[in-house]
C-alpha positions as CSV (number, residue, x, y, z in Angstrom):
1,M,12.5,68.9,46.3
2,S,10.7,72.4,45.9
3,G,13.1,73.4,43.4
4,I,12.1,70.4,40.9
5,N,10.4,71.1,37.7
6,W,8.0,68.5,38.1
7,T,6.2,68.6,34.6
8,A,9.8,68.2,32.8
9,L,10.6,65.6,35.4
10,I,7.6,63.5,34.7
11,I,7.9,63.8,30.7
12,L,11.5,62.8,31.1
13,V,10.8,59.7,33.8
14,V,7.8,58.7,31.1
15,L,10.0,58.7,27.8
16,F,13.0,57.1,29.6
17,G,10.8,54.4,31.1
18,A,9.5,53.7,27.3
19,V,13.0,53.6,25.8
20,T,14.0,51.2,28.7
21,I,11.1,48.7,27.9
22,M,12.3,49.0,24.4
23,G,15.8,48.1,25.3
24,F,14.8,44.9,27.2
25,M,12.5,43.9,24.3
26,A,15.2,44.3,22.0
27,T,16.7,41.0,22.6
28,R,13.5,39.3,20.5
29,W,14.1,41.7,17.6
30,R,15.5,39.5,14.8
31,R,16.5,37.1,17.4
32,P,19.0,34.4,16.4
33,T,19.0,30.9,17.5
34,S,21.5,31.7,20.1
35,M,22.8,35.2,21.3
36,E,25.7,33.4,22.7
37,S,28.6,34.7,20.3
38,L,30.2,38.1,19.7
39,D,28.8,38.3,16.3
40,E,25.3,38.3,17.6
41,W,25.4,39.8,21.2
42,G,28.3,42.6,20.2
43,L,27.6,42.9,16.3
44,G,23.9,42.5,16.2
45,G,24.5,39.5,13.9
46,R,26.3,41.9,11.0
47,S,22.7,42.2,9.9
48,F,21.7,45.8,10.1
49,G,20.4,47.8,7.1
50,T,20.7,51.2,5.5
51,W,18.3,52.7,7.8
52,I,19.1,50.8,11.1
53,T,22.9,51.6,10.6
54,W,22.2,55.1,9.8
55,F,20.4,55.5,13.3
56,L,22.9,53.5,15.1
57,L,25.7,55.4,13.7
58,G,24.0,58.7,14.1
59,G,23.3,57.9,17.8
60,D,26.9,56.7,18.2
61,L,28.6,59.4,16.9
62,Y,26.3,62.2,17.9
63,T,26.4,61.7,21.7
64,A,24.7,63.3,24.6
65,Y,27.8,65.0,25.8
66,T,27.9,66.5,21.8
67,F,24.6,68.0,22.2
68,V,25.8,69.3,25.6
69,A,29.4,70.2,25.0
70,V,29.3,72.0,21.6
71,P,27.0,74.9,22.3
72,A,28.5,75.0,25.9
73,A,31.7,75.7,24.0
74,M,30.0,78.2,21.4
75,F,28.3,80.1,24.6
76,A,31.7,80.3,26.6
77,T,34.6,80.8,24.0
78,G,33.1,80.8,20.5
79,A,33.9,79.4,17.1
80,V,37.2,78.0,17.6
81,A,36.3,75.6,20.5
82,G,33.0,74.9,19.4
83,F,32.0,75.4,15.6
84,F,35.1,73.1,14.6
85,A,32.9,70.3,15.2
86,V,30.6,71.1,12.1
87,P,33.2,71.0,9.5
88,Y,35.1,68.1,10.9
89,T,32.0,65.9,10.8
90,I,31.4,67.0,7.2
91,V,34.9,66.2,6.2
92,L,34.8,62.9,8.1
93,Y,32.4,61.0,5.7
94,P,34.3,61.2,2.5
95,I,37.2,59.7,4.5
96,I,35.2,56.7,5.7
97,F,33.7,56.5,2.5
98,V,37.0,55.7,1.0
99,F,38.5,53.1,3.6
100,M,35.7,51.7,5.9
101,A,34.1,49.4,3.2
102,R,37.4,47.7,2.8
103,L,37.7,47.3,6.7
104,W,34.2,45.8,6.5
105,S,34.9,43.4,4.0
106,V,38.2,42.0,5.6
107,S,36.1,41.7,9.0
108,H,33.3,39.8,7.4
109,R,35.7,37.4,5.6
110,H,37.7,36.6,8.7
111,G,35.1,37.3,11.5
112,Y,37.0,40.3,12.8
113,V,35.0,41.8,15.5
114,T,37.3,44.6,16.5
115,P,40.2,46.9,14.9
116,A,43.0,45.2,17.2
117,D,41.7,41.7,15.5
118,F,42.3,43.3,12.0
119,V,45.7,44.3,13.2
120,K,46.7,41.1,14.6
121,G,45.6,39.0,11.3
122,R,47.3,41.9,8.9
123,Y,50.6,42.4,10.6
124,G,51.0,38.9,12.6
125,S,51.9,41.0,15.6
126,R,50.2,40.3,19.0
127,H,52.3,43.5,20.2
128,L,50.8,45.9,17.9
129,S,47.7,44.2,18.2
130,L,47.8,44.7,22.1
131,A,48.7,48.2,21.4
132,V,45.7,49.1,19.2
133,A,43.5,47.7,21.6
134,V,44.9,49.0,24.7
135,T,44.4,52.3,23.1
136,G,41.2,51.9,22.0
137,F,40.1,50.7,25.6
138,L,41.5,53.5,27.5
139,A,40.1,56.4,24.9
140,T,36.7,54.6,25.2
141,M,36.6,54.8,29.0
142,P,36.4,58.6,29.7
143,Y,34.3,58.8,26.5
144,I,31.6,56.6,28.5
145,A,31.7,58.5,31.6
146,L,31.0,61.8,29.5
147,Q,27.8,60.7,28.5
148,L,27.0,60.7,32.3
149,V,28.0,64.2,32.3
150,G,25.1,64.9,29.8
151,I,22.6,63.0,31.9
152,Q,23.9,65.0,35.0
153,A,23.2,68.2,33.3
154,V,19.8,67.5,32.8
155,L,19.1,66.1,36.3
156,E,20.7,69.4,37.7
157,V,18.4,71.7,35.5
158,V,15.4,69.6,36.3
159,G,16.2,70.1,40.2
160,L,17.8,66.9,40.9
161,G,21.5,66.3,42.1
162,G,22.0,69.0,44.8
163,G,22.7,68.7,48.4
164,D,24.2,65.9,50.2
165,N,21.2,63.2,50.2
166,I,22.1,60.3,48.4
167,I,18.5,60.1,46.9
168,A,18.2,63.4,45.7
169,K,21.7,63.8,44.3
170,D,23.1,60.4,42.7
171,A,20.3,57.9,43.0
172,P,18.6,58.8,39.6
173,L,21.9,58.9,37.8
174,F,22.5,55.3,39.3
175,I,18.8,53.9,38.5
176,A,19.3,55.0,34.8
177,F,22.9,53.3,34.2
178,A,21.5,50.2,36.2
179,L,18.8,50.0,33.7
180,L,21.3,50.5,30.7
181,A,23.6,48.1,32.1
182,A,20.4,45.5,32.4
183,Y,19.1,45.9,29.0
184,T,22.8,45.9,27.3
185,Y,23.5,42.8,29.1
186,S,20.4,41.0,27.8
187,S,20.1,42.5,24.1
188,G,23.6,43.5,23.0
189,L,23.9,45.8,20.1
190,R,20.2,45.2,19.2
191,A,19.0,47.2,22.3
192,P,20.9,50.8,21.2
193,A,19.8,49.8,17.7
194,V,16.2,49.9,18.6
195,I,16.6,52.9,21.0
196,A,18.7,54.9,18.3
197,F,15.1,55.5,16.5
198,V,13.3,57.1,19.5
199,K,16.5,59.3,20.4
200,D,17.2,60.6,16.9
201,T,13.4,61.5,16.4
202,L,13.5,63.5,19.7
203,I,16.4,65.2,18.7
204,Y,15.7,66.2,15.3
205,L,12.2,67.4,16.8
206,V,13.6,69.6,19.9
207,I,16.5,71.4,17.6
208,I,14.2,72.1,14.8
209,V,11.4,73.6,16.9
210,A,14.3,75.4,19.1
211,I,15.8,77.0,16.0
212,V,12.7,78.2,14.5
213,Y,11.0,79.7,17.8
214,L,13.7,80.6,19.8
215,P,15.0,83.3,17.5
216,T,11.6,84.9,17.5
217,K,11.8,85.1,21.4
218,V,15.2,87.2,21.3
219,G,15.0,89.5,18.6
220,G,16.0,87.4,15.5
221,W,19.5,86.3,14.1
222,D,20.6,89.7,13.9
223,A,20.4,90.0,17.5
224,I,21.7,86.7,18.2
225,F,25.1,87.3,16.1
226,G,25.4,90.8,17.5
227,A,25.3,89.5,21.4
228,A,27.7,86.7,20.8
229,E,30.1,89.0,18.9
230,E,30.1,91.4,21.7
231,K,30.7,88.5,24.3
232,M,33.3,87.4,22.5
233,A,35.4,90.6,22.1
234,T,35.1,91.2,25.9
235,T,38.2,90.6,28.1
236,N,38.5,87.8,30.2
237,P,39.9,89.0,33.4
238,A,41.8,85.6,33.8
239,T,43.6,85.9,30.7
240,Q,43.8,89.5,29.8
241,K,42.5,88.2,26.3
242,P,39.2,88.1,24.2
243,T,36.8,85.9,25.9
244,G,36.7,83.9,22.9
245,A,36.4,84.0,18.8
246,F,33.3,85.4,17.2
247,I,35.1,84.1,13.6
248,P,38.7,82.5,13.7
249,G,41.1,85.3,13.5
250,S,44.1,84.7,11.3
251,T,46.3,83.4,14.1
252,Q,43.5,80.8,15.0
253,M,43.3,79.5,11.3
254,W,45.8,76.5,12.2
255,A,43.8,75.8,15.2
256,Y,40.5,75.7,13.6
257,A,41.8,73.6,10.4
258,T,44.0,70.9,12.7
259,L,41.0,70.5,15.3
260,G,39.0,69.8,12.1
261,L,41.2,67.5,10.3
262,G,42.6,65.5,13.2
263,S,39.1,64.8,14.8
264,A,37.7,63.6,11.5
265,L,40.8,61.2,11.2
266,A,40.1,60.3,14.7
267,L,36.5,59.8,15.0
268,F,36.3,56.4,13.0
269,M,39.3,55.0,15.2
270,Y,37.3,54.6,18.0
271,P,36.2,50.8,18.8
272,H,32.6,52.0,19.2
273,S,32.4,53.6,15.6
274,I,33.9,50.5,14.2
275,T,31.7,48.3,16.2
276,A,28.6,50.3,14.6
277,T,30.1,49.8,11.2
278,L,30.7,46.2,11.3
279,S,27.1,45.6,12.3
280,S,25.9,46.7,8.9
281,S,24.9,44.1,6.4
282,S,26.9,45.1,3.3
283,R,29.8,47.2,2.3
284,N,27.6,49.2,0.2
285,T,25.4,49.9,3.5
286,I,28.5,51.8,4.8
287,R,28.8,53.6,1.8
288,R,25.4,54.6,1.6
289,N,25.5,56.0,5.0
290,A,28.5,58.0,4.4
291,A,26.5,59.9,1.9
292,I,23.5,60.6,4.2
293,L,25.0,60.7,7.5
294,P,26.1,64.5,6.8
295,A,22.3,65.3,7.8
296,Y,23.4,65.0,11.2
297,S,26.2,67.3,10.6
298,F,23.3,69.9,9.5
299,V,21.4,69.3,12.8
300,L,24.8,69.8,14.9
301,G,25.3,72.9,13.0
302,L,22.0,74.2,14.1
303,L,22.7,72.9,17.7
304,A,25.9,74.8,18.0
305,L,24.1,77.9,17.1
306,L,21.7,77.6,20.2
307,G,24.8,78.5,22.3
308,W,24.9,81.8,20.9
309,V,21.0,81.8,21.4
310,A,21.8,81.4,24.7
311,I,23.9,84.4,25.0
312,A,21.2,86.7,23.2
313,A,18.4,85.3,25.8
314,G,20.7,86.0,28.9
315,T,20.6,82.7,30.0
316,K,22.3,82.1,33.1
317,P,23.8,78.3,33.6
318,I,24.1,78.2,37.4
319,G,24.6,74.7,38.8
320,L,22.8,73.7,42.0
321,D,26.2,74.4,44.1
322,G,25.9,78.1,43.0
323,K,28.6,77.9,40.5
324,P,28.5,78.8,36.6
325,N,28.7,75.8,34.7
326,P,28.5,76.4,30.6
327,Q,27.7,72.6,30.3
328,L,24.1,73.3,31.5
329,V,23.6,76.1,29.0
330,I,21.4,74.0,26.6
331,P,18.8,72.5,29.5
332,Q,18.9,75.7,31.2
333,L,18.2,77.6,27.9
334,F,15.2,75.0,27.5
335,E,13.9,75.5,30.7
336,D,13.7,79.4,30.6
337,M,12.2,79.8,27.1
338,F,9.9,76.7,26.6
339,P,6.9,75.4,28.8
340,G,7.3,72.4,31.2
341,W,6.0,69.7,28.9
342,F,8.4,70.5,26.1
343,A,11.5,71.0,28.1
344,G,11.0,67.6,29.6
345,V,10.8,66.2,25.8
346,A,14.1,68.2,25.1
347,F,15.7,66.7,28.6
348,A,14.5,63.1,27.7
349,A,16.4,63.7,24.1
350,I,19.7,64.7,26.0
351,A,19.4,61.6,28.5
352,I,18.5,59.1,26.2
353,G,21.3,60.5,23.7
354,A,23.7,59.5,26.4
355,L,22.2,55.6,26.5
356,V,23.0,55.0,22.8
357,P,26.4,55.8,22.7
358,A,26.9,54.5,26.2
359,A,25.7,51.3,25.1
360,I,27.7,50.6,22.1
361,M,31.0,52.1,23.7
362,S,30.6,49.8,26.6
363,I,29.9,46.8,24.2
364,A,33.1,48.0,21.9
365,A,35.1,48.2,24.8
366,A,34.1,44.9,26.3
367,N,34.6,43.0,23.0
368,T,38.2,44.7,22.7
369,F,38.8,43.4,26.0
370,T,37.7,40.0,25.5
371,R,38.9,39.2,21.9
372,N,42.5,41.0,22.2
373,I,43.3,40.7,26.1
374,Y,41.2,37.9,27.2
375,K,41.1,35.3,24.4
376,E,44.5,36.3,23.0
377,F,46.7,36.4,26.2
378,L,44.6,34.6,29.0
379,K,42.3,31.8,27.4
380,P,43.6,31.4,23.6
381,D,41.1,28.2,23.5
382,A,37.9,30.5,24.5
383,T,34.7,29.2,22.6
384,P,32.4,31.8,21.2
385,Q,29.8,31.2,24.0
386,Q,32.8,32.0,26.6
387,E,33.9,35.1,24.9
388,A,30.3,36.2,25.0
389,K,29.9,35.6,28.6
390,V,33.1,37.4,29.4
391,S,32.1,40.6,27.1
392,K,28.7,40.7,28.6
393,L,30.3,40.8,32.4
394,A,33.2,43.1,31.0
395,S,30.4,45.4,29.6
396,L,29.0,45.5,33.2
397,V,32.5,46.4,34.7
398,V,33.1,49.1,32.0
399,K,29.9,50.9,33.1
400,A,30.1,50.6,36.5
401,F,33.5,52.3,36.3
402,A,32.2,55.3,34.6
403,L,29.4,55.5,36.9
404,V,31.9,55.6,40.0
405,F,34.5,57.7,37.9
406,V,31.6,60.3,37.6
407,L,30.1,60.2,41.0
408,L,33.3,60.5,43.2
409,L,36.0,62.1,41.1
410,D,35.8,65.9,39.7
411,K,34.0,65.6,36.1
412,Q,36.9,67.9,34.6
413,N,38.8,64.8,35.1
414,A,36.6,63.0,32.7
415,I,36.9,66.0,30.0
416,N,40.7,65.8,30.6
417,F,40.8,62.0,29.8
418,Q,38.6,62.6,27.0
419,L,40.8,65.1,25.4
420,L,43.7,62.7,25.8
421,G,41.5,59.9,24.4
422,G,41.3,61.8,21.1
423,I,44.9,62.4,21.1
424,W,45.7,58.6,21.8
425,I,43.2,57.0,19.2
426,L,44.5,58.9,16.4
427,Q,47.8,57.1,16.7
428,T,46.3,53.8,15.7
429,F,45.4,55.3,12.2
430,P,48.2,54.2,10.7
431,A,48.2,50.5,11.6
432,I,44.5,50.2,10.7
433,V,43.9,52.6,7.8
434,F,47.0,52.2,5.7
435,G,47.2,48.5,6.5
436,L,44.0,48.4,4.6
437,Y,45.9,49.4,1.5
438,T,49.6,48.4,2.1
439,R,52.2,46.3,4.0
440,W,54.9,48.5,3.0
441,L,54.9,49.6,6.7
442,H,56.7,47.4,9.0
443,R,55.0,46.0,12.2
444,W,57.7,47.2,14.5
445,A,58.3,50.6,12.6
446,L,54.1,50.8,13.3
447,L,54.8,50.2,17.1
448,A,57.2,52.5,17.3
449,G,55.6,55.2,15.7
450,W,52.6,54.7,17.9
451,A,54.8,54.9,21.1
452,V,56.4,58.2,20.0
453,G,53.0,59.6,19.1
454,M,51.5,58.6,22.6
455,V,54.1,59.9,24.5
456,Y,54.5,63.2,22.8
457,G,50.7,63.6,22.7
458,T,50.5,62.8,26.2
459,Y,53.4,65.1,27.3
460,A,52.1,68.0,25.1
461,A,48.5,67.7,26.5
462,Y,50.1,67.9,30.4
463,N,52.0,71.1,29.5
464,V,48.7,73.0,28.7
465,V,47.6,74.9,31.7
466,N,44.1,75.9,32.5
467,P,45.0,79.7,32.9
468,V,42.0,80.0,35.4
469,T,42.5,76.9,37.5
470,G,46.1,76.4,37.0
471,A,45.7,72.7,36.3
472,H,47.2,70.5,33.7
473,F,45.8,68.9,30.8
474,G,43.7,72.1,30.4
475,G,43.3,71.9,26.4
476,S,44.2,70.0,23.5
477,L,45.9,72.8,21.4
478,A,49.5,73.6,21.7
479,N,52.2,75.2,19.3
480,I,53.3,73.3,16.5
481,P,57.0,72.6,16.2
482,G,58.5,74.5,13.5
483,I,55.9,77.0,12.4
484,A,55.1,78.5,16.1
485,Q,51.4,78.3,15.3
486,M,48.9,76.7,17.9
487,G,47.5,73.4,16.6
488,Y,45.7,70.1,17.5
489,I,48.3,68.2,19.7
490,A,46.8,65.1,18.3
491,L,47.6,66.1,14.6
492,T,51.2,66.9,15.5
493,A,51.5,63.8,17.5
494,F,50.3,61.9,14.2
495,V,52.7,63.6,12.0
496,L,55.5,62.5,14.2
497,N,53.9,58.9,14.4
498,L,54.1,58.9,10.7
499,V,57.7,60.1,10.4
500,V,58.9,57.6,12.5
501,A,57.1,54.8,11.4
502,G,58.3,55.8,7.5
503,L,61.9,56.1,8.5
504,L,62.0,52.7,10.7
505,S,59.9,51.1,7.9
506,L,62.8,51.7,5.2
507,A,65.4,51.0,7.4
508,L,63.9,47.3,8.6
509,N,62.6,46.6,5.1
510,A,66.1,47.3,3.8
511,A,67.6,45.1,6.5
512,K,65.0,42.3,5.7
513,V,63.6,41.9,9.0
514,S,60.7,39.7,9.2
515,K,57.4,41.5,8.8
516,G,55.0,38.9,10.4
517,H,52.5,36.7,8.7
518,D,49.6,38.2,6.8
519,E,46.6,36.0,6.9
520,T,44.8,38.3,4.5
521,I,44.7,38.2,0.7
522,K,43.7,40.7,-1.8
523,G,40.4,39.5,-2.2
524,D,39.3,39.7,1.2
525,Y,39.2,43.5,0.9
526,F,36.4,43.3,-1.7
527,A,33.9,40.8,-0.2
528,D,30.4,41.5,0.4
529,A,27.4,40.3,1.7
530,G,26.7,36.6,0.9
531,D,30.0,35.8,0.3
532,P,30.5,32.1,1.2
533,R,34.1,32.4,2.7
534,V,33.1,34.0,5.7
535,E,35.5,31.9,7.7
536,K,39.2,32.0,7.3
537,L,40.8,30.4,4.3
538,D,43.5,27.6,4.4
539,V,46.7,28.9,5.8
540,G,48.6,27.4,2.7
541,I,46.4,30.0,0.4
542,H,47.4,32.8,2.5
543,E,51.1,31.8,2.5
544,T,51.0,31.7,-1.3
545,T,48.8,34.7,-2.4
546,A,50.4,38.0,-2.7
547,S,49.4,40.6,-0.3
548,P,47.5,43.7,-2.0
């Protein structure tokens, strides 16, 4: 207990307690007649305006692990592994500006809650819908666990988490997520929507202060960039290669570009990203957010540079087990360079930053299980009240699994599975995004393409071996077949997915194999707030109206 930073810990506990109270009180915010439906509990009544959606999406996409891992990657290996996150979030928003409003409209018209709901309605395929649902569920689970890794980093630097004493080691983390589970269960998506205001305000405050103050303490930006360049040029004894990349070289351009593009295409395929989007009140709300969300990318760029500030400051991120841990670099930098009270504010920003995405992710995973597995295969006649009850219980199970995963297993496993999650989730892109514009791609061809992408991506990721530990799943880059350049495995798998889906669609369409029933019509993709036709139209209309 003597190693605990009590000032920082008290500030952390006070702010954490405040957002916990807000989470429980969120059930009264815009309270509907009943919370017993997925529309209300899981999507906040589909009523959030521009600013609420902005904070919610920002809190959802820029997670605690993002604020820990991006500067940690910059600190450890440089620009290729770390700074690519900045351009990918910039590329991302024009992409979602184009297609996400269409997904909102068709989901609004038909009451879709998950992307797999849309796939089922568009292609009339339970198998393809199940593939999308299972992929989204599996990809989300390790993402939730990684939010715990962010909180663990804060607790370690504060002084909690060492030794064999359960009270000192694991109880604070258990209490944090027990509270998260409780107010998510009662308030649904309204809880993270309210807490996101606090989280984002703290994040902006901490990063702006740090980016102005810290360079003055370590000799200015010239010294920071010089120290980073020097470290990246040193030889790593384990690989006999440079430690990292200060600026991506000519042989790293494909890796940098494919990481950026592949990550941008994948991010809004995650169920939690789509859940936050579908909670908005209109299609124009989504477009406005696509225009203003890059403000977070600016902050992310500043945060990434703090990894290099830590190099110049001589930060030593050593865990309580005595081993180096780059994941601790930002909390350790703040503890070393700021007074205890401000370090406490920074730690609270990271810890609260874990609560918002963890809540949304668990809700999205629970909605996916309820709608696309429980209702589709186990209880087709489930009422909205039963759906809400099952989803609430599933959200508790999801969070409990994430907690057990982090407490009992090596956290590197969570990181490896999250890398796999990015590879997997991109394979749902053709069925979801292309389906918003055309029915040319055949449902069986899409399923085959998905399977090829999943198998290739998993196999290629397995063959990436960590040069230090010798473990498999050691990264997300591998040689791109045909050009002998390192690239993002997810994007290579995605290209193979498209090739298979395209060629098989040609063959199946030529053979006139049934493409399944499409319950959507052209007008569904342009519906906006206030449209009176929210429920499904008469089946006969869909059968006689051409698809877009």
